[in-house]
C-alpha positions as CSV (number, residue, x, y, z in Angstrom):
1,M,-0.2,-0.3,0.2
2,E,2.9,2.4,1.0
3,L,4.2,1.8,-2.6
4,V,0.9,2.7,-4.5
5,D,0.5,5.9,-2.2
6,A,3.9,7.0,-3.7
7,T,3.0,6.0,-6.8
8,T,0.3,8.2,-6.7
9,Q,2.1,11.5,-5.0
10,W,4.7,11.3,-7.6
11,R,2.1,11.3,-10.2
12,N,0.1,14.5,-8.8
13,R,3.8,15.9,-8.6
14,R,4.2,15.7,-12.6
15,S,0.6,16.6,-13.2
16,S,1.3,20.0,-11.7
17,S,5.2,20.3,-12.6
18,V,5.3,20.2,-16.3
19,L,7.7,23.1,-17.5
20,L,6.2,26.0,-19.3
21,G,8.1,27.1,-23.1
22,E,9.0,23.7,-24.0
23,G,6.4,23.5,-26.5
24,R,3.5,20.8,-25.5
25,P,4.2,17.9,-23.7
26,M,3.4,15.3,-25.7
27,K,1.1,12.6,-23.4
28,I,1.3,8.6,-23.2
29,T,-1.9,7.7,-24.9
30,S,-1.3,3.8,-25.7
31,I,1.4,1.2,-25.0
32,R,1.1,-1.7,-26.4
33,C,4.0,-5.1,-26.5
34,A,3.7,-8.0,-29.0
35,A,6.0,-10.8,-30.0
36,V,7.0,-10.6,-33.6
37,K,5.8,-13.1,-35.6
38,D,6.9,-12.5,-39.0
39,P,11.1,-11.2,-39.5
40,S,9.9,-9.6,-42.6
41,M,8.4,-7.1,-40.8
42,L,11.9,-6.1,-39.8
43,G,13.1,-6.3,-43.2
44,R,14.8,-10.0,-42.4
45,T,14.9,-13.5,-43.8
46,R,15.1,-15.8,-40.5
47,T,15.8,-14.7,-36.9
48,P,19.0,-16.2,-35.7
49,S,20.2,-17.2,-32.6
50,A,24.2,-17.4,-31.9
51,S,23.6,-19.7,-29.1
52,T,21.8,-22.5,-31.6
53,E,24.3,-21.6,-34.4
54,L,27.3,-22.1,-32.9
55,Q,26.2,-25.1,-30.4
56,F,29.8,-24.7,-28.5
57,M,28.9,-21.4,-27.7
58,N,26.6,-22.0,-24.9
59,P,27.7,-22.8,-21.5
60,I,25.1,-25.2,-20.5
61,A,26.1,-27.3,-23.7
62,S,29.1,-28.9,-21.7
63,M,26.7,-29.3,-18.7
64,G,25.0,-32.9,-18.1
65,P,22.5,-33.6,-20.5
66,G,22.9,-29.7,-22.0
67,R,25.8,-31.8,-23.8
68,G,25.9,-31.4,-27.5
69,R,22.0,-30.4,-27.5
70,A,22.1,-26.7,-27.1
71,S,19.5,-25.8,-28.7
72,R,17.1,-28.0,-26.4
73,F,18.1,-25.2,-23.4
74,E,17.6,-21.7,-25.4
75,P,14.5,-19.5,-24.8
76,R,11.5,-20.9,-26.8
77,W,10.3,-16.7,-27.2
78,G,11.6,-14.8,-30.2
79,E,11.5,-10.6,-30.5
80,A,9.1,-8.6,-28.6
81,I,7.9,-5.2,-30.0
82,C,6.5,-2.0,-28.1
83,M,4.8,0.7,-29.6
84,V,3.8,3.5,-27.8
85,K,2.0,6.2,-28.8
86,F,1.2,10.1,-27.6
87,D,-2.1,12.1,-28.3
88,T,0.0,14.5,-30.5
89,G,-0.2,12.1,-33.0
90,D,3.8,10.5,-32.2
91,W,4.5,7.3,-31.5
92,G,7.8,5.3,-31.2
93,V,9.1,2.0,-31.1
94,G,11.1,-0.4,-29.3
95,L,12.8,-3.8,-29.1
96,T,13.2,-6.6,-27.1
97,A,13.9,-10.5,-26.8
98,H,11.8,-13.2,-25.1
99,A,8.5,-12.4,-26.3
100,G,6.4,-14.7,-23.7
101,V,7.3,-13.2,-20.9
102,V,8.0,-9.4,-22.4
103,V,4.8,-8.7,-23.8
104,P,2.2,-9.5,-20.3
105,L,4.6,-7.6,-18.3
106,I,4.5,-4.6,-20.4
107,N,0.7,-4.7,-21.1
108,D,-0.2,-5.7,-17.4
109,Y,2.1,-4.0,-15.8
110,L,4.7,-1.1,-16.9
111,G,2.3,0.0,-19.6
112,P,-0.4,0.8,-16.9
113,M,2.2,2.5,-14.6
114,I,3.0,4.9,-17.0
115,L,-0.1,5.6,-19.0
116,G,-1.1,9.3,-19.2
117,E,2.4,10.8,-18.7
118,S,3.8,13.8,-20.3
119,V,7.5,13.6,-22.2
120,T,8.9,16.9,-23.3
121,A,12.2,16.1,-22.8
122,V,14.8,13.4,-22.0
123,D,14.4,14.1,-18.2
124,D,11.1,13.2,-18.9
125,I,11.9,9.6,-19.8
126,V,14.9,9.6,-17.2
127,E,12.7,9.8,-14.8
128,L,9.6,7.7,-16.1
129,W,12.9,5.0,-16.0
130,D,13.3,5.9,-12.0
131,V,9.8,4.9,-11.2
132,M,9.4,1.8,-13.4
133,A,12.8,0.7,-11.8
134,T,11.7,1.3,-8.9
135,V,8.6,-0.3,-8.7
136,L,10.1,-3.8,-10.7
137,T,12.9,-3.6,-7.5
138,A,10.5,-3.3,-5.2
139,N,7.7,-6.1,-6.5
140,I,9.4,-8.3,-9.3
141,G,13.4,-8.4,-9.4
142,I,14.6,-5.4,-11.6
143,G,17.2,-8.0,-13.5
144,G,16.9,-10.4,-16.0
145,V,13.3,-10.6,-17.5
146,A,12.1,-7.4,-16.3
147,S,15.4,-5.3,-18.0
148,Y,14.1,-6.7,-20.6
149,A,11.1,-5.2,-20.3
150,I,12.1,-1.6,-19.5
151,S,14.3,-2.0,-22.5
152,A,11.6,-2.0,-25.0
153,V,9.9,1.1,-23.1
154,D,12.6,3.1,-22.4
155,L,14.1,3.0,-26.6
156,A,10.2,3.7,-28.1
157,L,10.5,6.4,-26.0
158,Y,13.5,7.9,-26.5
159,D,12.0,7.2,-30.3
160,G,9.0,9.2,-30.0
161,L,10.6,11.4,-28.7
162,G,13.5,12.5,-31.5
163,K,10.1,11.5,-33.9
164,R,8.5,14.8,-32.2
165,L,11.4,17.1,-32.6
166,G,12.2,16.3,-35.6
167,A,16.0,14.8,-34.1
168,P,17.8,11.5,-34.3
169,V,18.4,9.6,-30.9
170,F,21.8,10.6,-30.9
171,E,21.2,14.3,-31.0
172,L,19.0,14.3,-27.8
173,L,21.5,13.0,-26.0
174,G,24.5,15.8,-27.1
175,G,25.5,15.2,-30.9
176,P,27.8,12.9,-32.4
177,A,31.2,11.7,-30.4
178,C,33.2,10.9,-33.1
179,R,33.2,11.1,-36.8
180,E,31.9,7.7,-37.5
181,L,32.0,4.8,-35.8
182,D,34.5,1.8,-36.3
183,C,32.7,-1.3,-36.6
184,Y,34.5,-5.0,-35.5
185,A,32.9,-7.9,-36.7
186,T,31.5,-11.6,-34.7
187,G,31.7,-14.9,-36.3
188,A,33.5,-18.3,-36.3
189,D,34.9,-18.0,-40.0
190,V,37.3,-14.9,-40.1
191,Q,37.7,-15.0,-44.4
192,R,34.4,-14.6,-44.4
193,L,34.3,-11.4,-41.8
194,V,37.3,-9.7,-43.9
195,D,35.3,-10.7,-47.1
196,F,32.1,-7.6,-46.0
197,G,34.9,-5.6,-45.1
198,F,35.8,-5.7,-41.4
199,T,39.0,-5.2,-40.3
200,A,38.5,-6.1,-36.8
201,F,37.5,-8.8,-35.4
202,K,35.9,-11.3,-32.3
203,I,35.9,-15.3,-32.9
204,P,34.1,-17.3,-30.1
205,C,36.2,-19.0,-28.2
206,P,35.8,-22.9,-28.9
207,W,35.2,-25.7,-25.6
208,P,34.5,-28.8,-26.2
209,D,33.7,-31.3,-23.4
210,D,37.4,-32.2,-23.6
211,S,38.8,-29.3,-21.4
212,A,41.8,-30.8,-21.0
213,A,42.5,-30.2,-24.6
214,A,40.3,-26.8,-25.0
215,V,43.5,-24.2,-24.0
216,D,45.4,-25.6,-27.1
217,R,42.2,-25.3,-29.3
218,V,41.6,-22.2,-28.1
219,V,45.1,-21.0,-28.8
220,A,45.4,-22.7,-32.2
221,A,41.8,-21.1,-33.3
222,F,42.9,-17.3,-32.1
223,D,46.4,-18.0,-33.9
224,E,44.2,-18.8,-36.7
225,A,41.9,-15.7,-36.9
226,C,45.3,-13.4,-36.1
227,S,46.6,-14.6,-39.4
228,I,43.6,-14.5,-41.5
229,A,43.2,-10.7,-40.2
230,G,46.3,-9.8,-40.3
231,V,49.4,-8.3,-37.9
232,D,47.7,-4.6,-37.6
233,A,43.9,-6.0,-37.2
234,K,41.7,-6.3,-33.4
235,V,41.4,-9.1,-32.6
236,M,39.2,-10.7,-29.5
237,I,38.1,-13.6,-27.9
238,D,34.5,-14.3,-26.4
239,C,34.3,-16.9,-23.6
240,W,30.8,-17.2,-22.6
241,A,30.8,-20.6,-23.0
242,V,33.7,-21.3,-20.4
243,M,31.9,-20.3,-17.0
244,D,35.2,-21.1,-14.7
245,V,37.3,-18.9,-13.1
246,D,40.6,-21.6,-13.5
247,A,39.6,-22.1,-17.4
248,A,39.4,-18.2,-17.8
249,V,43.1,-17.8,-16.6
250,R,44.6,-20.7,-18.1
251,I,43.2,-18.8,-21.6
252,G,44.6,-15.9,-20.5
253,E,47.7,-16.8,-19.9
254,A,48.1,-19.1,-22.9
255,L,46.9,-16.0,-25.5
256,A,48.6,-13.8,-23.7
257,P,52.0,-14.0,-26.1
258,S,49.0,-13.1,-28.6
259,A,47.7,-10.0,-27.1
260,P,43.7,-10.5,-27.7
261,W,42.5,-6.9,-27.5
262,W,40.6,-7.4,-25.0
263,I,38.9,-11.2,-23.6
264,E,35.2,-11.2,-23.4
265,D,32.3,-12.9,-20.8
266,Y,34.7,-15.2,-19.1
267,V,32.9,-16.1,-16.2
268,S,29.2,-16.3,-15.2
269,P,27.5,-12.8,-15.4
270,Q,26.8,-13.1,-11.3
271,D,30.2,-14.1,-9.8
272,W,31.4,-11.5,-8.5
273,T,34.5,-13.3,-7.2
274,G,35.5,-14.9,-9.8
275,Y,35.3,-11.7,-12.0
276,A,37.9,-10.2,-8.9
277,A,39.6,-13.4,-9.2
278,V,40.7,-13.1,-12.6
279,R,41.1,-9.6,-12.7
280,A,44.4,-10.7,-10.1
281,Q,45.6,-13.6,-12.0
282,L,45.4,-11.7,-15.3
283,P,46.2,-8.2,-14.3
284,D,47.7,-7.2,-17.5
285,A,45.0,-8.7,-19.8
286,R,41.9,-6.6,-20.9
287,L,38.7,-8.0,-19.9
288,A,35.2,-7.8,-21.0
289,A,32.2,-7.9,-19.8
290,G,28.2,-6.9,-19.2
291,E,26.0,-7.8,-22.3
292,R,24.3,-10.0,-19.5
293,W,24.3,-7.0,-16.6
294,F,21.1,-5.6,-16.1
295,T,21.1,-1.7,-14.7
296,H,23.6,0.3,-15.1
297,E,24.3,-0.7,-11.0
298,P,26.3,-3.8,-11.9
299,F,28.3,-1.4,-13.9
300,R,29.4,1.4,-11.2
301,R,30.2,-1.9,-8.7
302,H,32.2,-3.4,-11.5
303,A,34.5,-0.4,-12.5
304,E,34.8,0.6,-8.1
305,L,36.5,-2.9,-8.0
306,G,38.4,-2.4,-11.3
307,T,37.4,-6.0,-12.3
308,I,37.1,-5.4,-15.9
309,D,38.4,-2.8,-18.5
310,V,35.9,-2.8,-21.4
311,V,32.5,-2.6,-20.4
312,Q,29.5,-4.0,-22.9
313,P,26.0,-2.9,-22.0
314,D,23.2,-4.0,-24.0
315,P,20.5,-1.4,-24.7
316,L,17.7,-3.9,-25.5
317,W,18.3,-5.9,-22.5
318,V,19.8,-3.9,-19.5
319,G,16.8,-1.5,-19.5
320,G,17.1,0.8,-22.8
321,A,18.7,4.1,-23.7
322,T,18.8,5.7,-19.8
323,P,20.8,3.3,-17.8
324,T,23.3,3.0,-21.6
325,V,24.1,6.6,-21.1
326,R,24.2,6.1,-17.1
327,I,26.7,3.5,-18.2
328,A,29.0,5.4,-20.0
329,K,29.2,8.0,-17.6
330,I,30.2,5.6,-15.0
331,A,33.3,4.6,-18.0
332,A,34.5,7.5,-18.5
333,E,34.9,8.1,-14.5
334,H,36.6,5.2,-14.7
335,D,38.9,5.6,-17.5
336,L,37.2,2.2,-18.9
337,D,36.4,1.5,-22.6
338,M,33.0,0.8,-23.9
339,A,32.0,-1.6,-26.8
340,I,27.8,-1.5,-26.6
341,H,27.2,-4.7,-28.0
342,C,25.6,-5.4,-31.0
343,A,26.2,-1.6,-31.8
344,A,26.2,-2.2,-35.2
345,N,23.3,-5.0,-35.3
346,D,20.7,-2.4,-34.8
347,A,20.1,1.5,-34.6
348,F,18.9,1.6,-31.1
349,G,23.0,0.7,-30.9
350,Q,24.4,2.8,-33.6
351,H,22.7,5.4,-32.1
352,L,23.9,5.7,-29.0
353,A,27.6,3.9,-29.5
354,Y,27.0,7.5,-31.9
355,A,26.7,9.8,-29.1
356,L,28.4,8.5,-25.9
357,K,32.5,9.1,-25.9
358,P,33.6,5.9,-24.1
359,N,32.6,4.0,-26.8
360,T,35.2,2.5,-29.3
361,L,33.8,-0.1,-31.4
362,A,30.9,-1.2,-32.6
363,E,29.9,-4.3,-32.9
364,M,28.1,-6.7,-35.9
365,Y,27.5,-10.3,-35.1
366,I,27.3,-12.1,-38.1
367,G,26.8,-15.6,-37.9
368,A,25.2,-17.0,-40.9
369,A,23.6,-14.2,-42.2
370,T,24.1,-13.6,-45.7
371,S,23.9,-10.2,-46.3
372,L,24.6,-7.7,-43.3
373,A,21.5,-5.9,-44.1
374,D,19.7,-9.5,-43.0
375,A,21.8,-10.3,-39.8
376,Y,21.6,-10.5,-36.0
377,R,18.5,-8.3,-34.7
378,S,18.7,-6.0,-37.8
379,T,16.2,-3.0,-38.1
380,P,14.6,-1.9,-41.2
381,G,16.3,1.6,-42.3
382,M,19.3,1.4,-40.1
383,A,22.7,2.1,-41.4
384,I,25.4,-0.4,-42.8
385,P,28.8,-1.0,-42.3
386,V,30.8,-0.2,-45.0
387,D,34.4,-1.3,-45.0
388,G,34.0,-1.5,-41.1
389,V,32.5,1.6,-40.1
390,L,29.2,3.6,-40.2
391,V,27.2,7.0,-39.5
392,P,24.2,6.6,-38.4
393,T,21.0,8.0,-39.9
394,E,20.0,11.3,-39.5
395,A,16.2,10.3,-39.5
396,P,14.3,11.6,-36.4
397,G,14.3,9.0,-33.6
398,F,16.3,5.6,-34.7
399,G,15.5,6.0,-38.2
400,I,13.6,2.7,-38.0
401,E,11.6,2.3,-41.5
402,L,8.4,0.9,-40.1
403,T,4.7,1.6,-40.3
404,I,2.1,1.3,-37.5
405,D,0.3,-0.9,-40.4
406,A,3.1,-2.8,-40.2
407,I,4.0,-3.8,-37.3
408,E,0.2,-4.8,-36.5
409,A,0.4,-6.8,-39.5
410,G,3.5,-8.7,-38.2
411,T,3.0,-9.1,-34.8
């Protein structure tokens, strides 16, 4: 009851404190989330999954009943699309994953929570995010599924505000922080990534059942990638399948002569002591993590502990644009690099990476896609990397080329 009273008081304060002189506020009239049933709505021929395309890139794949059958444990829910409409006729769209649980969470809980509220500037969106996050933390927990849900709503609000103001989201966040985005490609076939025009690469860490031989296999795969990429290329390795401190340290020590640009996701996202242990034993390695951390708070804590060198939030998972901006500030305060997860794969990541100064590289996960426009979670109308660089479009909002009719037909 106290929480309900606090939310009511907050609504009353906002109703009486609309800032004058900033134009007519947009009042939220509708929030609807639905599962994406037809990927062609988003300009794609398919909806790929990294874990199913690369069976060994799944920590379950080497555990008991999951051995060799990673896809059996893959969530069956696909993408969710959230549309926020305003009384001005403007509307915005956001995307996230795990539609089966995210859709009711938005439609039955988050949507009604902020329905009727006004948005005039970015600060209003930030305040709405704080309210949703506070209530979710108190009643459900902000991590995991709740973070995916709030991401879609937050991104849709930014998109709608940008459209209303006729400005791309990167301008709402202060303008470009760089001339263009340097991109890197993620995939197992480095030659194929080179053929797409990229000059920086990340390979998945091959981690077979026989862990005794695994480190030698990892070193061989990394050395092969470097030989294909060239001596001046940045080459990283993603150790998502490892999830073990001792193994991560062995990999780091074995790869030290090759100097990977970074080693990524090497222990469980919740293993705080594990991150500290790896840092202590690999003091000179560049360590990266964060795509499966939720909200900005874990990033703040790890920055304070000094466990990582590169922060990697995913705007579609971490809670949206609002916490991503906060993470960029944390990175700047602690002299950390930022490399937004899958930043080049969709318009959301492109705009945020372009506007946030600590971001140094933009990832494009390609997998088995035959074209960059058909890559993992691509959005229609987004910029496509050319020779490993891109500049986001200047269309209003995130520049996603969708119509309401197309969304309704594809969900």
